[in-house]
KOLVO-835182 format. One line per 8 residues: number of its first residue (from 1); their letters; for each residue x negated, y, z of C-alpha. Coordinates in steps of 0.02 Angstrom, whole numbers, plus 50000, padded with zeros to 5 digits. Layout:
BEGIN
NUM> a> X Y Z; ...;
REM end
This chain:
BEGIN
1> xxxxxxxx> 42552 54532 56302; 42483 54700 56352; 42312 54623 56378; 42321 54546 56205; 42368 54714 56128; 42229 54801 56221; 42104 54670 56166; 42162 54686 55986;
9> xxxxxxxx> 42145 54874 55994; 41971 54860 56070; 41921 54741 55933; 41983 54859 55800; 41890 55005 55875; 41732 54903 55892; 41741 54855 55710; 41751 55037 55654;
17> xxxxxxxx> 41602 55134 55588; 41509 55229 55725; 41504 55421 55722; 41324 55423 55783; 41241 55555 55893; 41247 55709 55780; 41316 55863 55870; 41338 56049 55839;
25> xxxxxxxx> 41184 56153 55883; 41250 56331 55898; 41326 56422 56047; 41451 56564 56040; 41371 56725 56101; 41438 56818 56252; 41471 56999 56204; 41424 57059 56377;
33> xxxxxxxx> 41251 56983 56356; 41212 57101 56212; 41110 57237 56296; 41181 57408 56249; 41194 57511 56409; 41043 57619 56368; 41101 57650 56189; 41276 57695 56249;
41> xxxxxxxx> 41217 57801 56395; 41327 57952 56418; 41468 57883 56312; 41509 57706 56365; 41596 57759 56525; 41700 57900 56449; 41862 57801 56466; 41926 57866 56300;
49> xxxxxxxx> 42067 57778 56211; 42032 57666 56064; 42069 57745 55893; 42253 57753 55851; 42316 57654 55699; 42339 57823 55610; 42170 57891 55668; 42147 57996 55510;
57> xxxxxxxx> 42288 58113 55566; 42167 58191 55690; 42089 58283 55543; 42250 58385 55531; 42272 58378 55342; 42450 58331 55286; 42391 58293 55109; 42265 58167 55176;
65> xxxxxxxx> 42401 58086 55282; 42509 58066 55128; 42368 57992 55025; 42326 57860 55155; 42509 57815 55179; 42529 57799 54990; 42378 57684 54978; 42433 57573 55121;
73> xxxxxxxx> 42606 57556 55045; 42555 57506 54869; 42370 57470 54848; 42333 57319 54736; 42187 57271 54850; 42305 57254 54998; 42429 57154 54895; 42285 57037 54850;
81> xxxxxxxx> 42244 57019 55036; 42428 56984 55073; 42432 56850 54938; 42275 56768 55008; 42354 56763 55181; 42513 56685 55110; 42410 56558 55013; 42314 56508 55169;
89> xxxxxxxx> 42477 56485 55265; 42550 56384 55122; 42395 56272 55122; 42425 56239 55307; 42604 56196 55266; 42548 56066 55140; 42444 55979 55274; 42586 55993 55400;
97> xxxxxxxx> 42703 55906 55279; 42590 55752 55282; 42630 55731 55467; 42812 55695 55426; 42895 55545 55343; 42880 55547 55154; 43028 55479 55057; 43015 55456 54869;
105> xxxxxxxx> 43128 55376 54739; 43076 55267 54593; 43178 55233 54437; 43091 55131 54303; 43148 55035 54151; 43042 54945 54022; 43095 54847 53867; 42965 54711 53837;
113> xxxxxxxx> 42928 54535 53774; 42896 54408 53912; 42754 54284 53894; 42795 54102 53866; 42641 54053 53969; 42663 54160 54124; 42781 54166 54272; 42941 54196 54174;
121> xxxxxxxx> 43056 54045 54158; 43172 54009 54011; 43273 54088 53940; 43165 54243 53973; 43001 54165 53919; 42965 54216 53739; 43113 54336 53733; 43134 54525 53734;
129> xxxxxxxx> 43228 54605 53879; 43227 54750 54001; 43148 54756 54174; 43226 54884 54290; 43173 54954 54459; 43276 55073 54567; 43202 55091 54742; 43176 55215 54882;
137> xxxxxxxx> 43004 55214 54966; 42964 55275 55141; 42787 55311 55201; 42749 55379 55373; 42572 55411 55436; 42578 55376 55623; 42423 55486 55647; 42376 55391 55803;
145> xxxxxxxx> 42211 55484 55827; 42274 55657 55778; 42174 55672 55616; 42313 55755 55516; 42369 55859 55665; 42193 55928 55689; 42176 55962 55504; 42340 56059 55509;
153> xxxxxxxx> 42286 56159 55661; 42121 56199 55575; 42213 56258 55419; 42327 56363 55528; 42174 56444 55609; 42109 56483 55434; 42278 56563 55397; 42260 56670 55553;
161> xxxxxxxx> 42088 56725 55492; 42159 56766 55320; 42295 56873 55399; 42165 56968 55498; 42062 56987 55340; 42211 57083 55274; 42198 57202 55422; 42012 57220 55387;
169> xxxxxxxx> 42052 57263 55205; 42176 57394 55264; 42046 57473 55378; 41917 57473 55238; 42040 57553 55118; 42095 57691 55237; 41913 57730 55282; 41864 57733 55098;
177> xxxxxxxx> 42002 57857 55057; 41958 57972 55202; 41772 57966 55157; 41812 58010 54976; 41924 58150 55038; 41780 58215 55145; 41669 58217 54990; 41806 58309 54896;
185> xxxxxxxx> 41807 58446 55028; 41617 58450 55023; 41626 58478 54836; 41744 58626 54859; 41636 58699 54998; 41480 58687 54891; 41578 58763 54745; 41624 58912 54855;
193> xxxxxxxx> 41439 58937 54894; 41389 58924 54710; 41523 59048 54656; 41471 59170 54792; 41290 59151 54735; 41343 59187 54556; 41426 59349 54610; 41276 59393 54718;
201> xxxxxxxx> 41153 59361 54577; 41255 59458 54453; 41256 59608 54573; 41068 59589 54591; 41048 59584 54402; 41142 59748 54389; 41027 59824 54520; 40871 59766 54425;
209> xxxxxxxx> 40945 59836 54265; 40972 60005 54348; 40794 60004 54415; 40727 59961 54242; 40820 60107 54166; 40747 60217 54303; 40573 60150 54261; 40551 60065 54429;
217> xxxxxxxx> 40553 59886 54360; 40492 59805 54201; 40577 59688 54078; 40499 59541 54174; 40603 59573 54330; 40760 59593 54223; 40729 59427 54133; 40703 59341 54300;
225> xxxxxxxx> 40868 59409 54363; 40958 59358 54203; 40883 59183 54206; 40958 59150 54377; 41136 59165 54311; 41137 59013 54192; 41058 58909 54329; 41201 58952 54447;
233> xxxxxxxx> 41333 58921 54313; 41254 58750 54284; 41269 58714 54470; 41453 58764 54464; 41483 58647 54317; 41401 58504 54411; 41510 58533 54564; 41668 58542 54458;
241> xxxxxxxx> 41619 58374 54384; 41593 58302 54559; 41765 58363 54612; 41847 58286 54458; 41758 58119 54484; 41805 58114 54668; 41987 58146 54624; 41980 58000 54502;
249> xxxxxxxx> 41902 57892 54638; 42042 57931 54759; 42174 57896 54627; 42095 57726 54593; 42094 57686 54779; 42280 57725 54778; 42302 57602 54636; 42357 57745 54521;
257> xxxxxxxx> 42296 57820 54358; 42179 57971 54347; 42326 58090 54322; 42372 58058 54503; 42202 58129 54553; 42239 58292 54461; 42383 58321 54583; 42266 58321 54734;
265> xxxxxxxx> 42237 58498 54794; 42094 58567 54896; 42072 58477 55064; 42097 58572 55226; 42017 58456 55352; 41973 58502 55530; 41795 58479 55591; 41728 58309 55643;
273> xxxxxxxx> 41801 58228 55797; 41706 58214 55960; 41619 58046 55987; 41717 57974 56134; 41697 57788 56168; 41809 57671 56269; 41748 57579 56423; 41691 57397 56420;
281> xxxxxxxx> 41644 57421 56239; 41549 57261 56197; 41678 57140 56268; 41834 57231 56207; 41760 57256 56034; 41794 57071 55998; 41981 57103 55991; 41969 57274 55911;
289> xxxxxxxx> 41865 57237 55757; 41964 57135 55630; 41808 57063 55550; 41747 56996 55720; 41920 56930 55766; 41937 56840 55598; 41768 56758 55620; 41819 56697 55793;
297> xxxxxxxx> 41969 56610 55715; 41854 56528 55589; 41758 56453 55733; 41921 56380 55799; 41958 56311 55626; 41786 56230 55619; 41817 56145 55788; 41981 56071 55725;
305> xxxxxxxx> 41902 56014 55562; 41766 55926 55661; 41896 55836 55767; 41987 55782 55609; 41825 55715 55534; 41789 55618 55695; 41963 55540 55689; 41919 55465 55519;
313> xxxxxxxx> 41811 55338 55611; 41964 55258 55691; 42098 55147 55613; 42233 55235 55515; 42406 55156 55523; 42547 55197 55403; 42725 55135 55415; 42784 55080 55242;
321> xxxxxxxx> 42962 55033 55193; 43060 55015 55032; 43236 54969 54980; 43326 54961 54813; 43360 54851 54663; 43249 54758 54542; 43305 54649 54397; 43266 54566 54232;
329> xxxxxxxx> 43398 54635 54118; 43473 54806 54142; 43648 54735 54166; 43594 54644 54323; 43515 54793 54409; 43655 54842 54527; 43714 54668 54570; 43696 54617 54753;
337> xxxxxxxx> 43574 54482 54708; 43453 54611 54638; 43431 54699 54806; 43255 54710 54877; 43192 54781 55041; 43037 54775 55148; 42952 54858 55295; 42784 54842 55379;
345> xxxxxxxx> 42624 54930 55434; 42477 54973 55322; 42310 54974 55412; 42155 55065 55350; 41999 55016 55446; 41829 55095 55407; 41694 54964 55436; 41551 54987 55313;
353> xxxxxxxx> 41550 55147 55211; 41365 55174 55177; 41356 55319 55301; 41487 55424 55210; 41589 55463 55366; 41434 55507 55467; 41376 55625 55330; 41549 55702 55323;
361> xxxxxxxx> 41550 55730 55511; 41374 55803 55506; 41435 55923 55372; 41578 55979 55485; 41455 56006 55627; 41352 56114 55510; 41509 56211 55460; 41540 56244 55644;
369> xxxxxxxx> 41361 56305 55669; 41380 56420 55518; 41543 56493 55586; 41467 56520 55758; 41310 56605 55695; 41411 56714 55576; 41518 56765 55723; 41365 56800 55830;
377> xxxxxxxx> 41291 56907 55692; 41455 56997 55658; 41468 57040 55843; 41290 57108 55847; 41321 57205 55686; 41483 57277 55754; 41397 57341 55911; 41252 57410 55808;
385> xxxxxxxx> 41378 57497 55695; 41454 57589 55844; 41285 57639 55914; 41226 57696 55742; 41375 57811 55721; 41352 57880 55895; 41168 57917 55860; 41211 57996 55693;
393> xxxxxxxx> 41347 58103 55771; 41228 58172 55902; 41094 58206 55772; 41213 58291 55651; 41287 58396 55790; 41114 58459 55838; 41070 58489 55655; 41228 58592 55633;
401> xxxxxxxx> 41182 58705 55779; 41010 58732 55705; 41082 58759 55530; 41204 58891 55595; 41059 58986 55672; 40952 58964 55515; 41090 59030 55401; 41106 59187 55508;
409> xxxxxxxx> 40918 59217 55506; 40902 59182 55319; 41048 59297 55279; 40973 59439 55381; 40806 59413 55292; 40892 59416 55122; 40991 59574 55162; 40831 59658 55221;
417> xxxxxxxx> 40736 59603 55064; 40874 59673 54952; 40878 59835 55051; 40688 59855 55039; 40695 59815 54854; 40835 59941 54828; 40735 60075 54917; 40578 60033 54821;
425> xxxxxxxx> 40485 59965 54973; 40484 59782 54919; 40465 59683 54759; 40580 59565 54667; 40483 59408 54717; 40523 59442 54899; 40707 59449 54854; 40697 59284 54760;
433> xxxxxxxx> 40608 59200 54905; 40736 59261 55032; 40880 59213 54917; 40812 59036 54897; 40806 59014 55086; 40982 59077 55119; 41052 58972 54976; 40967 58815 55042;
441> xxxxxxxx> 41030 58844 55219; 41209 58876 55163; 41209 58718 55059; 41134 58618 55204; 41265 58683 55324; 41405 58629 55206; 41325 58457 55188; 41310 58439 55376;
449> xxxxxxxx> 41493 58485 55401; 41540 58347 55278; 41418 58229 55361; 41496 58260 55531; 41669 58219 55463; 41602 58064 55379; 41522 58004 55540; 41689 58030 55627;
457> xxxxxxxx> 41769 57918 55496; 41633 57787 55517; 41649 57789 55705; 41837 57762 55696; 41806 57618 55576; 41667 57546 55685; 41788 57545 55833; 41916 57447 55732;
465> xxxxxxxx> 42024 57590 55668; 42166 57554 55788; 42169 57367 55755; 42227 57257 55899; 42246 57071 55880; 42426 57012 55885; 42443 56822 55879; 42629 56826 55847;
473> xxxx> 42604 56930 55690; 42470 56813 55621; 42591 56668 55627; 42714 56747 55506;
REM end
């Protein structure tokens, strides 16, 4: 008997369509094979901790802490990400339900005329009466080759990826708020410089006016001094606009109206953080960057989808059963003689399908290759992101040292030019030239301070912003 069953099974399998020789062509990259030791020299062995989940608190600004907490608690973009994760998990649940017995009920009644030349005997032939059907139907896919199970596991892997996408959205939102906050402080710092320049230029105008009265300067020098004031007021107006727009941007990131932005006061952020990197950076980055972790789950989903597509080549057996009542005439429906029942297997055997199943499997192999190469690229991009921020941090730090020295030199030159002009030893053009240099260096120094904070934000984001993969949480 066993030999007969085995022979029958072999015959069934032999009759099935063949999956062919198509295979995936991509290979998952090994993070440790991505050469980075030279680029990370001096930082990759620092042994620093990964960023904390509340990494922005290192800037020491309570208002910033409150803004990020507010965004993470009620941002529409995060609620959208939550909904997508729930939808992906629900889709997996739909597939999982197909692995269990399906029981449905049927209740049907139809009043009709029965043909005199068909299967109905007298007295029903040629008469009007009711046909009734009240049955329960059972269908159970035995899933002998694991097609539905693999499809469910693949959908569950997609749900894991969607949950991690939510973490990636949270990281992006927090980084966006902190970057906007950095630009808000930059706007205030530049406004301080512009207002100081306005006071300085007004004092200089008064000096030129005194010298004109004394006959030491002409109307030309006075007009030049007066023309500098509207230019500075224009700069102040531009910076006030920038501050207002940045407040509106932060309010929108919070999911609030622009009036919320008007409540944001001047930032008080500390300087940029030192660029300290953890050890074993390339390998550990896989579990610390949510975008990389999500892509890895999509590879797993592609593997399961391929297995499910391969199982389509084998026989599919369903167990079908029904029980209930059927009758001609509604009054006879519930009589014992109207009872019906049946049970048996339903076999689906793919034999000739014109190459449809092979094409479907080839498509799943291509999906796997796409997922793998996207993962490989995301891993390379993640490592490049870290190295870029490290390079930028070092460059900005050196630029700030040079800018500090340049501001001191330019300020001394300006003070000397004003003193010489006051004493009648220099001319007004020398004062304007010195003023232009000191103004440019002050503005550059403020920009570099903002740039250093922004690089700190980008480095924390590049290192995953405190994310750490938690499988138990993705299954919720």
